[in-house]
mmCIF file of the N, C-alpha and C atoms, coordinates in Angstrom:
data_MODEL
# 
_entry.id   MODEL 
# 
loop_
_atom_site.group_PDB 
_atom_site.id 
_atom_site.type_symbol 
_atom_site.label_atom_id 
_atom_site.label_alt_id 
_atom_site.label_comp_id 
_atom_site.label_asym_id 
_atom_site.label_entity_id 
_atom_site.label_seq_id 
_atom_site.pdbx_PDB_ins_code 
_atom_site.Cartn_x 
_atom_site.Cartn_y 
_atom_site.Cartn_z 
_atom_site.occupancy 
_atom_site.B_iso_or_equiv 
_atom_site.pdbx_formal_charge 
_atom_site.auth_seq_id 
_atom_site.auth_comp_id 
_atom_site.auth_asym_id 
_atom_site.auth_atom_id 
_atom_site.pdbx_PDB_model_num 
ATOM 1   N N  . UNK A 1 1  ? 24.831 57.034 46.876 1.00 0.00 ? 1  UNK A N  1 
ATOM 2   C CA . UNK A 1 1  ? 24.075 57.019 45.656 1.00 0.00 ? 1  UNK A CA 1 
ATOM 3   C C  . UNK A 1 1  ? 24.305 58.335 44.926 1.00 0.00 ? 1  UNK A C  1 
ATOM 4   N N  . UNK A 1 2  ? 24.559 58.250 43.632 1.00 0.00 ? 2  UNK A N  1 
ATOM 5   C CA . UNK A 1 2  ? 24.738 59.441 42.803 1.00 0.00 ? 2  UNK A CA 1 
ATOM 6   C C  . UNK A 1 2  ? 23.585 59.514 41.819 1.00 0.00 ? 2  UNK A C  1 
ATOM 7   N N  . UNK A 1 3  ? 23.081 60.708 41.642 1.00 0.00 ? 3  UNK A N  1 
ATOM 8   C CA . UNK A 1 3  ? 21.957 60.885 40.725 1.00 0.00 ? 3  UNK A CA 1 
ATOM 9   C C  . UNK A 1 3  ? 22.063 62.253 40.082 1.00 0.00 ? 3  UNK A C  1 
ATOM 10  N N  . UNK A 1 4  ? 21.878 62.287 38.777 1.00 0.00 ? 4  UNK A N  1 
ATOM 11  C CA . UNK A 1 4  ? 21.854 63.567 38.074 1.00 0.00 ? 4  UNK A CA 1 
ATOM 12  C C  . UNK A 1 4  ? 20.618 64.341 38.510 1.00 0.00 ? 4  UNK A C  1 
ATOM 13  N N  . UNK A 1 5  ? 20.689 65.651 38.446 1.00 0.00 ? 5  UNK A N  1 
ATOM 14  C CA . UNK A 1 5  ? 19.615 66.487 38.983 1.00 0.00 ? 5  UNK A CA 1 
ATOM 15  C C  . UNK A 1 5  ? 18.626 66.960 37.939 1.00 0.00 ? 5  UNK A C  1 
ATOM 16  N N  . UNK A 1 6  ? 18.533 66.281 36.840 1.00 0.00 ? 6  UNK A N  1 
ATOM 17  C CA . UNK A 1 6  ? 17.612 66.700 35.784 1.00 0.00 ? 6  UNK A CA 1 
ATOM 18  C C  . UNK A 1 6  ? 16.484 65.695 35.647 1.00 0.00 ? 6  UNK A C  1 
ATOM 19  N N  . UNK A 1 7  ? 15.467 66.070 34.909 1.00 0.00 ? 7  UNK A N  1 
ATOM 20  C CA . UNK A 1 7  ? 14.339 65.184 34.650 1.00 0.00 ? 7  UNK A CA 1 
ATOM 21  C C  . UNK A 1 7  ? 14.703 64.123 33.625 1.00 0.00 ? 7  UNK A C  1 
ATOM 22  N N  . UNK A 1 8  ? 13.716 63.374 33.210 1.00 0.00 ? 8  UNK A N  1 
ATOM 23  C CA . UNK A 1 8  ? 13.957 62.255 32.306 1.00 0.00 ? 8  UNK A CA 1 
ATOM 24  C C  . UNK A 1 8  ? 13.944 62.636 30.833 1.00 0.00 ? 8  UNK A C  1 
ATOM 25  N N  . UNK A 1 9  ? 13.443 63.788 30.483 1.00 0.00 ? 9  UNK A N  1 
ATOM 26  C CA . UNK A 1 9  ? 13.393 64.293 29.099 1.00 0.00 ? 9  UNK A CA 1 
ATOM 27  C C  . UNK A 1 9  ? 12.818 63.264 28.131 1.00 0.00 ? 9  UNK A C  1 
ATOM 28  N N  . UNK A 1 10 ? 11.590 62.808 28.358 1.00 0.00 ? 10 UNK A N  1 
ATOM 29  C CA . UNK A 1 10 ? 11.014 61.783 27.479 1.00 0.00 ? 10 UNK A CA 1 
ATOM 30  C C  . UNK A 1 10 ? 10.880 62.251 26.029 1.00 0.00 ? 10 UNK A C  1 
ATOM 31  N N  . UNK A 1 11 ? 10.852 63.549 25.799 1.00 0.00 ? 11 UNK A N  1 
ATOM 32  C CA . UNK A 1 11 ? 10.713 64.055 24.433 1.00 0.00 ? 11 UNK A CA 1 
ATOM 33  C C  . UNK A 1 11 ? 11.944 63.788 23.567 1.00 0.00 ? 11 UNK A C  1 
ATOM 34  N N  . UNK A 1 12 ? 13.099 63.520 24.194 1.00 0.00 ? 12 UNK A N  1 
ATOM 35  C CA . UNK A 1 12 ? 14.303 63.220 23.414 1.00 0.00 ? 12 UNK A CA 1 
ATOM 36  C C  . UNK A 1 12 ? 14.835 61.821 23.709 1.00 0.00 ? 12 UNK A C  1 
ATOM 37  N N  . UNK A 1 13 ? 14.085 61.012 24.417 1.00 0.00 ? 13 UNK A N  1 
ATOM 38  C CA . UNK A 1 13 ? 14.517 59.651 24.754 1.00 0.00 ? 13 UNK A CA 1 
ATOM 39  C C  . UNK A 1 13 ? 14.858 58.870 23.494 1.00 0.00 ? 13 UNK A C  1 
ATOM 40  N N  . UNK A 1 14 ? 16.026 58.271 23.488 1.00 0.00 ? 14 UNK A N  1 
ATOM 41  C CA . UNK A 1 14 ? 16.457 57.453 22.365 1.00 0.00 ? 14 UNK A CA 1 
ATOM 42  C C  . UNK A 1 14 ? 16.972 58.218 21.163 1.00 0.00 ? 14 UNK A C  1 
ATOM 43  N N  . UNK A 1 15 ? 16.975 59.534 21.233 1.00 0.00 ? 15 UNK A N  1 
ATOM 44  C CA . UNK A 1 15 ? 17.395 60.354 20.092 1.00 0.00 ? 15 UNK A CA 1 
ATOM 45  C C  . UNK A 1 15 ? 18.893 60.649 20.096 1.00 0.00 ? 15 UNK A C  1 
ATOM 46  N N  . UNK A 1 16 ? 19.588 60.318 21.181 1.00 0.00 ? 16 UNK A N  1 
ATOM 47  C CA . UNK A 1 16 ? 21.017 60.592 21.244 1.00 0.00 ? 16 UNK A CA 1 
ATOM 48  C C  . UNK A 1 16 ? 21.350 62.056 21.417 1.00 0.00 ? 16 UNK A C  1 
ATOM 49  N N  . UNK A 1 17 ? 20.394 62.839 21.915 1.00 0.00 ? 17 UNK A N  1 
ATOM 50  C CA . UNK A 1 17 ? 20.611 64.281 22.078 1.00 0.00 ? 17 UNK A CA 1 
ATOM 51  C C  . UNK A 1 17 ? 20.762 64.707 23.527 1.00 0.00 ? 17 UNK A C  1 
ATOM 52  N N  . UNK A 1 18 ? 20.630 63.783 24.447 1.00 0.00 ? 18 UNK A N  1 
ATOM 53  C CA . UNK A 1 18 ? 20.727 64.133 25.869 1.00 0.00 ? 18 UNK A CA 1 
ATOM 54  C C  . UNK A 1 18 ? 22.158 64.513 26.223 1.00 0.00 ? 18 UNK A C  1 
ATOM 55  N N  . UNK A 1 19 ? 22.287 65.481 27.076 1.00 0.00 ? 19 UNK A N  1 
ATOM 56  C CA . UNK A 1 19 ? 23.590 65.937 27.542 1.00 0.00 ? 19 UNK A CA 1 
ATOM 57  C C  . UNK A 1 19 ? 24.006 65.057 28.726 1.00 0.00 ? 19 UNK A C  1 
ATOM 58  N N  . UNK A 1 20 ? 25.138 64.326 28.632 1.00 0.00 ? 20 UNK A N  1 
ATOM 59  C CA . UNK A 1 20 ? 25.551 63.441 29.710 1.00 0.00 ? 20 UNK A CA 1 
ATOM 60  C C  . UNK A 1 20 ? 26.291 64.151 30.852 1.00 0.00 ? 20 UNK A C  1 
ATOM 61  N N  . UNK A 1 21 ? 26.443 65.468 30.758 1.00 0.00 ? 21 UNK A N  1 
ATOM 62  C CA . UNK A 1 21 ? 27.219 66.229 31.738 1.00 0.00 ? 21 UNK A CA 1 
ATOM 63  C C  . UNK A 1 21 ? 26.767 65.981 33.180 1.00 0.00 ? 21 UNK A C  1 
ATOM 64  N N  . UNK A 1 22 ? 25.475 66.074 33.441 1.00 0.00 ? 22 UNK A N  1 
ATOM 65  C CA . UNK A 1 22 ? 24.988 65.952 34.815 1.00 0.00 ? 22 UNK A CA 1 
ATOM 66  C C  . UNK A 1 22 ? 25.299 64.582 35.402 1.00 0.00 ? 22 UNK A C  1 
ATOM 67  N N  . UNK A 1 23 ? 25.141 63.538 34.623 1.00 0.00 ? 23 UNK A N  1 
ATOM 68  C CA . UNK A 1 23 ? 25.424 62.207 35.131 1.00 0.00 ? 23 UNK A CA 1 
ATOM 69  C C  . UNK A 1 23 ? 26.921 62.018 35.371 1.00 0.00 ? 23 UNK A C  1 
ATOM 70  N N  . UNK A 1 24 ? 27.740 62.473 34.425 1.00 0.00 ? 24 UNK A N  1 
ATOM 71  C CA . UNK A 1 24 ? 29.190 62.347 34.585 1.00 0.00 ? 24 UNK A CA 1 
ATOM 72  C C  . UNK A 1 24 ? 29.649 63.125 35.807 1.00 0.00 ? 24 UNK A C  1 
ATOM 73  N N  . UNK A 1 25 ? 29.133 64.340 35.985 1.00 0.00 ? 25 UNK A N  1 
ATOM 74  C CA . UNK A 1 25 ? 29.560 65.147 37.124 1.00 0.00 ? 25 UNK A CA 1 
ATOM 75  C C  . UNK A 1 25 ? 28.992 64.623 38.442 1.00 0.00 ? 25 UNK A C  1 
ATOM 76  N N  . UNK A 1 26 ? 27.874 63.919 38.417 1.00 0.00 ? 26 UNK A N  1 
ATOM 77  C CA . UNK A 1 26 ? 27.376 63.269 39.635 1.00 0.00 ? 26 UNK A CA 1 
ATOM 78  C C  . UNK A 1 26 ? 28.363 62.201 40.083 1.00 0.00 ? 26 UNK A C  1 
ATOM 79  N N  . UNK A 1 27 ? 28.881 61.442 39.129 1.00 0.00 ? 27 UNK A N  1 
ATOM 80  C CA . UNK A 1 27 ? 29.905 60.438 39.451 1.00 0.00 ? 27 UNK A CA 1 
ATOM 81  C C  . UNK A 1 27 ? 31.160 61.125 39.965 1.00 0.00 ? 27 UNK A C  1 
ATOM 82  N N  . UNK A 1 28 ? 31.531 62.232 39.341 1.00 0.00 ? 28 UNK A N  1 
ATOM 83  C CA . UNK A 1 28 ? 32.718 62.974 39.775 1.00 0.00 ? 28 UNK A CA 1 
ATOM 84  C C  . UNK A 1 28 ? 32.563 63.456 41.216 1.00 0.00 ? 28 UNK A C  1 
ATOM 85  N N  . UNK A 1 29 ? 31.406 64.012 41.533 1.00 0.00 ? 29 UNK A N  1 
ATOM 86  C CA . UNK A 1 29 ? 31.185 64.516 42.892 1.00 0.00 ? 29 UNK A CA 1 
ATOM 87  C C  . UNK A 1 29 ? 31.160 63.385 43.923 1.00 0.00 ? 29 UNK A C  1 
ATOM 88  N N  . UNK A 1 30 ? 30.555 62.258 43.572 1.00 0.00 ? 30 UNK A N  1 
ATOM 89  C CA . UNK A 1 30 ? 30.531 61.117 44.482 1.00 0.00 ? 30 UNK A CA 1 
ATOM 90  C C  . UNK A 1 30 ? 31.946 60.594 44.701 1.00 0.00 ? 30 UNK A C  1 
ATOM 91  N N  . UNK A 1 31 ? 32.719 60.505 43.634 1.00 0.00 ? 31 UNK A N  1 
ATOM 92  C CA . UNK A 1 31 ? 34.105 60.030 43.743 1.00 0.00 ? 31 UNK A CA 1 
ATOM 93  C C  . UNK A 1 31 ? 34.934 60.975 44.614 1.00 0.00 ? 31 UNK A C  1 
ATOM 94  N N  . UNK A 1 32 ? 34.755 62.267 44.429 1.00 0.00 ? 32 UNK A N  1 
ATOM 95  C CA . UNK A 1 32 ? 35.468 63.248 45.256 1.00 0.00 ? 32 UNK A CA 1 
ATOM 96  C C  . UNK A 1 32 ? 35.061 63.120 46.716 1.00 0.00 ? 32 UNK A C  1 
ATOM 97  N N  . UNK A 1 33 ? 33.771 62.981 46.971 1.00 0.00 ? 33 UNK A N  1 
ATOM 98  C CA . UNK A 1 33 ? 33.299 62.858 48.344 1.00 0.00 ? 33 UNK A CA 1 
ATOM 99  C C  . UNK A 1 33 ? 33.873 61.592 48.985 1.00 0.00 ? 33 UNK A C  1 
ATOM 100 N N  . UNK A 1 34 ? 33.815 60.477 48.277 1.00 0.00 ? 34 UNK A N  1 
ATOM 101 C CA . UNK A 1 34 ? 34.349 59.229 48.826 1.00 0.00 ? 34 UNK A CA 1 
ATOM 102 C C  . UNK A 1 34 ? 35.843 59.353 49.105 1.00 0.00 ? 34 UNK A C  1 
ATOM 103 N N  . UNK A 1 35 ? 36.570 59.973 48.183 1.00 0.00 ? 35 UNK A N  1 
ATOM 104 C CA . UNK A 1 35 ? 38.003 60.163 48.389 1.00 0.00 ? 35 UNK A CA 1 
ATOM 105 C C  . UNK A 1 35 ? 38.298 61.005 49.608 1.00 0.00 ? 35 UNK A C  1 
ATOM 106 N N  . UNK A 1 36 ? 37.565 62.090 49.772 1.00 0.00 ? 36 UNK A N  1 
ATOM 107 C CA . UNK A 1 36 ? 37.760 62.959 50.942 1.00 0.00 ? 36 UNK A CA 1 
ATOM 108 C C  . UNK A 1 36 ? 37.311 62.279 52.223 1.00 0.00 ? 36 UNK A C  1 
ATOM 109 N N  . UNK A 1 37 ? 36.184 61.614 52.173 1.00 0.00 ? 37 UNK A N  1 
ATOM 110 C CA . UNK A 1 37 ? 35.624 60.961 53.359 1.00 0.00 ? 37 UNK A CA 1 
ATOM 111 C C  . UNK A 1 37 ? 36.522 59.844 53.867 1.00 0.00 ? 37 UNK A C  1 
ATOM 112 N N  . UNK A 1 38 ? 37.115 59.100 52.946 1.00 0.00 ? 38 UNK A N  1 
ATOM 113 C CA . UNK A 1 38 ? 37.938 57.954 53.327 1.00 0.00 ? 38 UNK A CA 1 
ATOM 114 C C  . UNK A 1 38 ? 39.434 58.235 53.245 1.00 0.00 ? 38 UNK A C  1 
ATOM 115 N N  . UNK A 1 39 ? 39.789 59.456 52.916 1.00 0.00 ? 39 UNK A N  1 
ATOM 116 C CA . UNK A 1 39 ? 41.207 59.802 52.816 1.00 0.00 ? 39 UNK A CA 1 
ATOM 117 C C  . UNK A 1 39 ? 41.928 59.003 51.742 1.00 0.00 ? 39 UNK A C  1 
ATOM 118 N N  . UNK A 1 40 ? 41.245 58.736 50.650 1.00 0.00 ? 40 UNK A N  1 
ATOM 119 C CA . UNK A 1 40 ? 41.807 57.924 49.575 1.00 0.00 ? 40 UNK A CA 1 
ATOM 120 C C  . UNK A 1 40 ? 42.220 58.824 48.417 1.00 0.00 ? 40 UNK A C  1 
ATOM 121 N N  . UNK A 1 41 ? 43.511 59.054 48.308 1.00 0.00 ? 41 UNK A N  1 
ATOM 122 C CA . UNK A 1 41 ? 44.039 59.919 47.262 1.00 0.00 ? 41 UNK A CA 1 
ATOM 123 C C  . UNK A 1 41 ? 43.765 59.432 45.858 1.00 0.00 ? 41 UNK A C  1 
ATOM 124 N N  . UNK A 1 42 ? 43.620 58.125 45.692 1.00 0.00 ? 42 UNK A N  1 
ATOM 125 C CA . UNK A 1 42 ? 43.312 57.590 44.357 1.00 0.00 ? 42 UNK A CA 1 
ATOM 126 C C  . UNK A 1 42 ? 41.952 58.096 43.882 1.00 0.00 ? 42 UNK A C  1 
ATOM 127 N N  . UNK A 1 43 ? 40.998 58.139 44.804 1.00 0.00 ? 43 UNK A N  1 
ATOM 128 C CA . UNK A 1 43 ? 39.659 58.610 44.443 1.00 0.00 ? 43 UNK A CA 1 
ATOM 129 C C  . UNK A 1 43 ? 39.640 60.117 44.203 1.00 0.00 ? 43 UNK A C  1 
ATOM 130 N N  . UNK A 1 44 ? 40.329 60.875 45.046 1.00 0.00 ? 44 UNK A N  1 
ATOM 131 C CA . UNK A 1 44 ? 40.356 62.326 44.826 1.00 0.00 ? 44 UNK A CA 1 
ATOM 132 C C  . UNK A 1 44 ? 41.084 62.650 43.523 1.00 0.00 ? 44 UNK A C  1 
ATOM 133 N N  . UNK A 1 45 ? 42.114 61.876 43.204 1.00 0.00 ? 45 UNK A N  1 
ATOM 134 C CA . UNK A 1 45 ? 42.822 62.062 41.936 1.00 0.00 ? 45 UNK A CA 1 
ATOM 135 C C  . UNK A 1 45 ? 41.896 61.727 40.763 1.00 0.00 ? 45 UNK A C  1 
ATOM 136 N N  . UNK A 1 46 ? 41.150 60.641 40.880 1.00 0.00 ? 46 UNK A N  1 
ATOM 137 C CA . UNK A 1 46 ? 40.210 60.253 39.829 1.00 0.00 ? 46 UNK A CA 1 
ATOM 138 C C  . UNK A 1 46 ? 39.144 61.332 39.633 1.00 0.00 ? 46 UNK A C  1 
ATOM 139 N N  . UNK A 1 47 ? 38.641 61.884 40.734 1.00 0.00 ? 47 UNK A N  1 
ATOM 140 C CA . UNK A 1 47 ? 37.627 62.942 40.643 1.00 0.00 ? 47 UNK A CA 1 
ATOM 141 C C  . UNK A 1 47 ? 38.188 64.166 39.929 1.00 0.00 ? 47 UNK A C  1 
ATOM 142 N N  . UNK A 1 48 ? 39.408 64.534 40.247 1.00 0.00 ? 48 UNK A N  1 
ATOM 143 C CA . UNK A 1 48 ? 40.037 65.680 39.587 1.00 0.00 ? 48 UNK A CA 1 
ATOM 144 C C  . UNK A 1 48 ? 40.245 65.404 38.098 1.00 0.00 ? 48 UNK A C  1 
ATOM 145 N N  . UNK A 1 49 ? 40.588 64.171 37.763 1.00 0.00 ? 49 UNK A N  1 
ATOM 146 C CA . UNK A 1 49 ? 40.792 63.804 36.359 1.00 0.00 ? 49 UNK A CA 1 
ATOM 147 C C  . UNK A 1 49 ? 39.478 63.863 35.583 1.00 0.00 ? 49 UNK A C  1 
ATOM 148 N N  . UNK A 1 50 ? 38.400 63.424 36.203 1.00 0.00 ? 50 UNK A N  1 
ATOM 149 C CA . UNK A 1 50 ? 37.091 63.484 35.547 1.00 0.00 ? 50 UNK A CA 1 
ATOM 150 C C  . UNK A 1 50 ? 36.713 64.935 35.277 1.00 0.00 ? 50 UNK A C  1 
ATOM 151 N N  . UNK A 1 51 ? 36.883 65.781 36.283 1.00 0.00 ? 51 UNK A N  1 
ATOM 152 C CA . UNK A 1 51 ? 36.546 67.199 36.109 1.00 0.00 ? 51 UNK A CA 1 
ATOM 153 C C  . UNK A 1 51 ? 37.389 67.830 35.010 1.00 0.00 ? 51 UNK A C  1 
ATOM 154 N N  . UNK A 1 52 ? 38.682 67.543 34.993 1.00 0.00 ? 52 UNK A N  1 
ATOM 155 C CA . UNK A 1 52 ? 39.564 68.107 33.966 1.00 0.00 ? 52 UNK A CA 1 
ATOM 156 C C  . UNK A 1 52 ? 39.174 67.613 32.576 1.00 0.00 ? 52 UNK A C  1 
ATOM 157 N N  . UNK A 1 53 ? 38.795 66.342 32.467 1.00 0.00 ? 53 UNK A N  1 
ATOM 158 C CA . UNK A 1 53 ? 38.384 65.781 31.177 1.00 0.00 ? 53 UNK A CA 1 
ATOM 159 C C  . UNK A 1 53 ? 37.118 66.466 30.675 1.00 0.00 ? 53 UNK A C  1 
ATOM 160 N N  . UNK A 1 54 ? 36.146 66.638 31.546 1.00 0.00 ? 54 UNK A N  1 
ATOM 161 C CA . UNK A 1 54 ? 34.896 67.302 31.155 1.00 0.00 ? 54 UNK A CA 1 
ATOM 162 C C  . UNK A 1 54 ? 35.173 68.746 30.751 1.00 0.00 ? 54 UNK A C  1 
ATOM 163 N N  . UNK A 1 55 ? 35.989 69.434 31.538 1.00 0.00 ? 55 UNK A N  1 
ATOM 164 C CA . UNK A 1 55 ? 36.322 70.825 31.199 1.00 0.00 ? 55 UNK A CA 1 
ATOM 165 C C  . UNK A 1 55 ? 36.977 70.910 29.823 1.00 0.00 ? 55 UNK A C  1 
ATOM 166 N N  . UNK A 1 56 ? 37.893 69.978 29.531 1.00 0.00 ? 56 UNK A N  1 
ATOM 167 C CA . UNK A 1 56 ? 38.580 69.977 28.239 1.00 0.00 ? 56 UNK A CA 1 
ATOM 168 C C  . UNK A 1 56 ? 37.595 69.713 27.102 1.00 0.00 ? 56 UNK A C  1 
ATOM 169 N N  . UNK A 1 57 ? 36.695 68.773 27.300 1.00 0.00 ? 57 UNK A N  1 
ATOM 170 C CA . UNK A 1 57 ? 35.715 68.437 26.265 1.00 0.00 ? 57 UNK A CA 1 
ATOM 171 C C  . UNK A 1 57 ? 34.799 69.620 25.978 1.00 0.00 ? 57 UNK A C  1 
ATOM 172 N N  . UNK A 1 58 ? 34.396 70.331 27.013 1.00 0.00 ? 58 UNK A N  1 
ATOM 173 C CA . UNK A 1 58 ? 33.478 71.452 26.823 1.00 0.00 ? 58 UNK A CA 1 
ATOM 174 C C  . UNK A 1 58 ? 34.106 72.630 26.073 1.00 0.00 ? 58 UNK A C  1 
ATOM 175 N N  . UNK A 1 59 ? 35.423 72.662 25.957 1.00 0.00 ? 59 UNK A N  1 
ATOM 176 C CA . UNK A 1 59 ? 36.067 73.741 25.202 1.00 0.00 ? 59 UNK A CA 1 
ATOM 177 C C  . UNK A 1 59 ? 35.952 73.537 23.698 1.00 0.00 ? 59 UNK A C  1 
ATOM 178 N N  . UNK A 1 60 ? 35.594 72.325 23.282 1.00 0.00 ? 60 UNK A N  1 
ATOM 179 C CA . UNK A 1 60 ? 35.497 71.997 21.864 1.00 0.00 ? 60 UNK A CA 1 
ATOM 180 C C  . UNK A 1 60 ? 34.030 71.892 21.434 1.00 0.00 ? 60 UNK A C  1 
ATOM 181 N N  . UNK A 1 61 ? 33.542 72.828 20.641 1.00 0.00 ? 61 UNK A N  1 
ATOM 182 C CA . UNK A 1 61 ? 32.135 72.776 20.226 1.00 0.00 ? 61 UNK A CA 1 
ATOM 183 C C  . UNK A 1 61 ? 31.739 71.455 19.553 1.00 0.00 ? 61 UNK A C  1 
ATOM 184 N N  . UNK A 1 62 ? 32.657 70.822 18.854 1.00 0.00 ? 62 UNK A N  1 
ATOM 185 C CA . UNK A 1 62 ? 32.345 69.569 18.162 1.00 0.00 ? 62 UNK A CA 1 
ATOM 186 C C  . UNK A 1 62 ? 31.991 68.447 19.128 1.00 0.00 ? 62 UNK A C  1 
ATOM 187 N N  . UNK A 1 63 ? 32.409 68.562 20.386 1.00 0.00 ? 63 UNK A N  1 
ATOM 188 C CA . UNK A 1 63 ? 32.134 67.523 21.383 1.00 0.00 ? 63 UNK A CA 1 
ATOM 189 C C  . UNK A 1 63 ? 30.908 67.838 22.239 1.00 0.00 ? 63 UNK A C  1 
ATOM 190 N N  . UNK A 1 64 ? 30.295 68.991 22.027 1.00 0.00 ? 64 UNK A N  1 
ATOM 191 C CA . UNK A 1 64 ? 29.137 69.390 22.832 1.00 0.00 ? 64 UNK A CA 1 
ATOM 192 C C  . UNK A 1 64 ? 27.840 68.885 22.216 1.00 0.00 ? 64 UNK A C  1 
ATOM 193 N N  . UNK A 1 65 ? 26.866 68.616 23.063 1.00 0.00 ? 65 UNK A N  1 
ATOM 194 C CA . UNK A 1 65 ? 25.541 68.224 22.599 1.00 0.00 ? 65 UNK A CA 1 
ATOM 195 C C  . UNK A 1 65 ? 24.778 69.474 22.127 1.00 0.00 ? 65 UNK A C  1 
ATOM 196 N N  . UNK A 1 66 ? 23.679 69.294 21.387 1.00 0.00 ? 66 UNK A N  1 
ATOM 197 C CA . UNK A 1 66 ? 22.950 70.438 20.828 1.00 0.00 ? 66 UNK A CA 1 
ATOM 198 C C  . UNK A 1 66 ? 22.524 71.500 21.849 1.00 0.00 ? 66 UNK A C  1 
ATOM 199 N N  . UNK A 1 67 ? 22.212 71.103 23.084 1.00 0.00 ? 67 UNK A N  1 
ATOM 200 C CA . UNK A 1 67 ? 21.803 72.099 24.076 1.00 0.00 ? 67 UNK A CA 1 
ATOM 201 C C  . UNK A 1 67 ? 22.950 73.012 24.485 1.00 0.00 ? 67 UNK A C  1 
ATOM 202 N N  . UNK A 1 68 ? 24.179 72.624 24.127 1.00 0.00 ? 68 UNK A N  1 
ATOM 203 C CA . UNK A 1 68 ? 25.358 73.439 24.416 1.00 0.00 ? 68 UNK A CA 1 
ATOM 204 C C  . UNK A 1 68 ? 25.956 74.014 23.128 1.00 0.00 ? 68 UNK A C  1 
ATOM 205 N N  . UNK A 1 69 ? 25.087 74.185 22.126 1.00 0.00 ? 69 UNK A N  1 
ATOM 206 C CA . UNK A 1 69 ? 25.476 74.752 20.827 1.00 0.00 ? 69 UNK A CA 1 
ATOM 207 C C  . UNK A 1 69 ? 26.487 73.876 20.093 1.00 0.00 ? 69 UNK A C  1 
ATOM 208 N N  . UNK A 1 70 ? 26.341 72.568 20.238 1.00 0.00 ? 70 UNK A N  1 
ATOM 209 C CA . UNK A 1 70 ? 27.208 71.637 19.525 1.00 0.00 ? 70 UNK A CA 1 
ATOM 210 C C  . UNK A 1 70 ? 26.401 70.699 18.657 1.00 0.00 ? 70 UNK A C  1 
ATOM 211 N N  . UNK A 1 71 ? 27.088 69.718 18.104 1.00 0.00 ? 71 UNK A N  1 
ATOM 212 C CA . UNK A 1 71 ? 26.429 68.754 17.224 1.00 0.00 ? 71 UNK A CA 1 
ATOM 213 C C  . UNK A 1 71 ? 26.651 67.315 17.665 1.00 0.00 ? 71 UNK A C  1 
ATOM 214 N N  . UNK A 1 72 ? 27.352 67.093 18.755 1.00 0.00 ? 72 UNK A N  1 
ATOM 215 C CA . UNK A 1 72 ? 27.666 65.739 19.212 1.00 0.00 ? 72 UNK A CA 1 
ATOM 216 C C  . UNK A 1 72 ? 26.429 65.042 19.765 1.00 0.00 ? 72 UNK A C  1 
ATOM 217 N N  . UNK A 1 73 ? 26.418 63.734 19.620 1.00 0.00 ? 73 UNK A N  1 
ATOM 218 C CA . UNK A 1 73 ? 25.372 62.932 20.250 1.00 0.00 ? 73 UNK A CA 1 
ATOM 219 C C  . UNK A 1 73 ? 25.775 62.686 21.702 1.00 0.00 ? 73 UNK A C  1 
ATOM 220 N N  . UNK A 1 74 ? 24.857 62.119 22.448 1.00 0.00 ? 74 UNK A N  1 
ATOM 221 C CA . UNK A 1 74 ? 25.144 61.754 23.836 1.00 0.00 ? 74 UNK A CA 1 
ATOM 222 C C  . UNK A 1 74 ? 26.373 60.855 23.888 1.00 0.00 ? 74 UNK A C  1 
ATOM 223 N N  . UNK A 1 75 ? 26.385 59.835 23.045 1.00 0.00 ? 75 UNK A N  1 
ATOM 224 C CA . UNK A 1 75 ? 27.492 58.883 23.032 1.00 0.00 ? 75 UNK A CA 1 
ATOM 225 C C  . UNK A 1 75 ? 28.797 59.548 22.625 1.00 0.00 ? 75 UNK A C  1 
ATOM 226 N N  . UNK A 1 76 ? 28.754 60.413 21.633 1.00 0.00 ? 76 UNK A N  1 
ATOM 227 C CA . UNK A 1 76 ? 29.976 61.088 21.186 1.00 0.00 ? 76 UNK A CA 1 
ATOM 228 C C  . UNK A 1 76 ? 30.562 61.962 22.284 1.00 0.00 ? 76 UNK A C  1 
ATOM 229 N N  . UNK A 1 77 ? 29.716 62.678 23.003 1.00 0.00 ? 77 UNK A N  1 
ATOM 230 C CA . UNK A 1 77 ? 30.226 63.518 24.094 1.00 0.00 ? 77 UNK A CA 1 
ATOM 231 C C  . UNK A 1 77 ? 30.811 62.628 25.200 1.00 0.00 ? 77 UNK A C  1 
ATOM 232 N N  . UNK A 1 78 ? 30.116 61.560 25.530 1.00 0.00 ? 78 UNK A N  1 
ATOM 233 C CA . UNK A 1 78 ? 30.624 60.642 26.546 1.00 0.00 ? 78 UNK A CA 1 
ATOM 234 C C  . UNK A 1 78 ? 31.952 60.031 26.142 1.00 0.00 ? 78 UNK A C  1 
ATOM 235 N N  . UNK A 1 79 ? 32.061 59.628 24.889 1.00 0.00 ? 79 UNK A N  1 
ATOM 236 C CA . UNK A 1 79 ? 33.315 59.050 24.396 1.00 0.00 ? 79 UNK A CA 1 
ATOM 237 C C  . UNK A 1 79 ? 34.436 60.077 24.400 1.00 0.00 ? 79 UNK A C  1 
ATOM 238 N N  . UNK A 1 80 ? 34.122 61.320 24.125 1.00 0.00 ? 80 UNK A N  1 
ATOM 239 C CA . UNK A 1 80 ? 35.134 62.382 24.161 1.00 0.00 ? 80 UNK A CA 1 
ATOM 240 C C  . UNK A 1 80 ? 35.658 62.556 25.575 1.00 0.00 ? 80 UNK A C  1 
ATOM 241 N N  . UNK A 1 81 ? 34.783 62.450 26.567 1.00 0.00 ? 81 UNK A N  1 
ATOM 242 C CA . UNK A 1 81 ? 35.233 62.553 27.957 1.00 0.00 ? 81 UNK A CA 1 
ATOM 243 C C  . UNK A 1 81 ? 36.137 61.365 28.301 1.00 0.00 ? 81 UNK A C  1 
ATOM 244 N N  . UNK A 1 82 ? 35.763 60.180 27.875 1.00 0.00 ? 82 UNK A N  1 
ATOM 245 C CA . UNK A 1 82 ? 36.599 59.002 28.132 1.00 0.00 ? 82 UNK A CA 1 
ATOM 246 C C  . UNK A 1 82 ? 37.964 59.158 27.496 1.00 0.00 ? 82 UNK A C  1 
ATOM 247 N N  . UNK A 1 83 ? 38.024 59.625 26.250 1.00 0.00 ? 83 UNK A N  1 
ATOM 248 C CA . UNK A 1 83 ? 39.312 59.845 25.601 1.00 0.00 ? 83 UNK A CA 1 
ATOM 249 C C  . UNK A 1 83 ? 40.141 60.886 26.343 1.00 0.00 ? 83 UNK A C  1 
ATOM 250 N N  . UNK A 1 84 ? 39.493 61.923 26.849 1.00 0.00 ? 84 UNK A N  1 
ATOM 251 C CA . UNK A 1 84 ? 40.211 62.975 27.584 1.00 0.00 ? 84 UNK A CA 1 
ATOM 252 C C  . UNK A 1 84 ? 40.767 62.457 28.909 1.00 0.00 ? 84 UNK A C  1 
ATOM 253 N N  . UNK A 1 85 ? 40.153 61.429 29.451 1.00 0.00 ? 85 UNK A N  1 
ATOM 254 C CA . UNK A 1 85 ? 40.673 60.845 30.684 1.00 0.00 ? 85 UNK A CA 1 
ATOM 255 C C  . UNK A 1 85 ? 41.996 60.166 30.430 1.00 0.00 ? 85 UNK A C  1 
# 
């Protein structure tokens, strides 16, 4: 089970301002663990690709959410990570 380590932030629910980083990186960490645990290079490669995509997205202020001094919505940041993959 993968779970982001932040609260629910009800004050911004539905506003499109939540930072998806924690959830994306929870998936990345789970994928890396599964790849290492099962010796599956496809999963470890996928985990590395997710991390590289997130790192690339964070270098561009236009793709960051407001809490990271950007203007992107939750969906825009998530879509930027998908494109970087």
